C-alpha positions as CSV (number, residue, x, y, z in Angstrom):
1,M,0.0,0.0,0.0
2,K,2.8,2.3,0.8
3,L,4.2,2.0,-2.7
4,S,0.9,2.8,-4.0
5,V,0.8,6.1,-2.1
6,A,4.2,7.2,-3.5
7,C,3.1,6.2,-7.1
8,R,-0.1,8.1,-6.7
9,V,1.9,11.3,-5.9
10,L,4.2,10.6,-8.9
11,L,1.2,10.4,-11.3
12,D,-0.7,13.3,-9.8
13,Q,-0.4,16.1,-12.3
14,N,-1.2,18.6,-9.6
15,Y,2.4,18.3,-8.2
16,E,5.1,20.3,-9.8
17,E,8.1,18.1,-11.0
18,Q,10.4,19.9,-8.3
19,E,7.9,19.1,-5.5
20,V,7.3,15.4,-6.3
21,R,10.2,13.9,-4.2
22,S,9.5,16.2,-1.2
23,S,5.9,15.4,-1.4
24,V,6.5,11.7,-1.5
25,W,8.9,11.7,1.5
26,K,6.2,13.6,3.5
27,L,4.0,10.5,3.0
28,I,6.4,7.6,3.3
29,S,10.1,7.5,4.3
30,K,12.9,6.5,1.9
31,E,13.4,3.3,3.9
32,E,9.6,2.5,3.8
33,L,9.5,3.0,-0.1
34,E,12.7,0.8,-0.6
35,K,11.2,-1.8,1.6
36,A,8.0,-1.8,-0.4
37,V,9.8,-2.0,-3.8
38,Q,11.8,-5.0,-2.3
39,Q,8.7,-6.8,-1.3
40,V,7.3,-6.3,-5.0
41,E,10.4,-7.6,-6.5
42,E,10.3,-10.5,-4.2
43,L,6.8,-11.4,-5.3
44,A,7.0,-10.7,-8.9
45,R,8.1,-13.6,-11.3
46,P,11.0,-12.6,-13.6
47,R,9.9,-12.2,-17.3
48,D,11.9,-15.2,-18.4
49,D,10.4,-17.5,-15.7
50,N,8.4,-20.2,-17.7
51,Y,5.8,-21.2,-15.0
52,Y,3.8,-23.2,-17.8
53,Q,5.9,-26.1,-17.4
54,E,5.4,-26.2,-13.6
55,L,1.7,-26.0,-14.1
56,L,1.7,-29.0,-16.4
57,E,3.7,-31.0,-14.0
58,R,1.2,-30.3,-11.3
59,W,-1.9,-30.6,-13.3
60,R,-3.5,-33.4,-11.3
61,Q,-3.1,-31.4,-7.9
62,I,-4.3,-28.1,-9.7
63,R,-7.4,-30.0,-11.2
64,R,-8.5,-31.4,-7.9
65,F,-8.1,-27.9,-6.2
66,L,-9.9,-26.1,-8.9
67,A,-12.7,-28.5,-9.0
68,H,-13.1,-28.0,-5.2
69,S,-12.9,-24.4,-5.4
70,L,-15.3,-24.0,-8.2
71,A,-17.9,-26.4,-6.5
72,N,-17.7,-24.2,-3.3
73,P,-17.9,-20.7,-4.2
């Protein structure tokens, strides 16, 4: 959520370009922003990560899970 706050300031056209960093730092510390970016990087898959093979290898497990999930909304 903190990363979202910082990005909203960056995207807001009401802020002058010179004010953007100081406005962000008023809402979130540099350390908090760095931590938020690190969390996103840890959660995101690399572009060259081929997860399709993993899905195929686990198809039986996925199929049972999906069937149960779809039957019990």
